[in-house]
Phi, psi and omega in degrees: 000131181259148177278144175292150180288134179276145178302329181296328179289327176294317178296318179297315178296323178297316179294317180297310181299313180293317181294315180292320178298314180298312181296319181294319179300309184289330178289322183266319188243326190297333183276343187264108180241000184272125177273148178265136180244125176289123183292336181276310185264338183080005181286140178263140173226166176098194020275354188267149172264162182300321182298328180293314181292318178295321178297315177298315179299320180294315179298314182291328177294315178297316180300310183288326176298314181295321177298318177294317180297329181266015173089018180237043183295322182288327176295318178297320182289342176269314189283311186299308179297324180295314181291319179297315180294318178296318179297313178299316183298315179297315181298312184287321182290333181264003178288121181296336180266015183294143178265004177087002181266010183300330178299327177291317176299320179296320178296320178293320176297316180298312182294310182297318180289327177293314179297312180298319180293319177300315182294312184288317178293324176296319176297317178299318179295318179297312181290329177295326178283334185275345184292147179293144181256000000 
């Protein structure tokens, strides 16, 4: 016989998912605002390096996989993309060097993180149900 889930555990998972997503965003991406300029061509890139984006993706993949494995895939698919998109939006909208295209970036972050979270949390939920009891 299984116990029904208590509302406090949903609130705790919401705080964990939101808090880790927020901390990971600011730890990997939020501090870097300097764009790189190629001295030969003058082309600007950045501000992020590949390792920063991959690090954020790895942290969020582990987080959402674990949430799915522990029976919270839908909570992860709601909280992680929302917090990630909000963090990106605040960061990009307040950037003094912004070109004003941040809403397009925010839409891409929302879509990409939602798709990725659904897939990874779904995999975690599937594998969580398959483990021997």
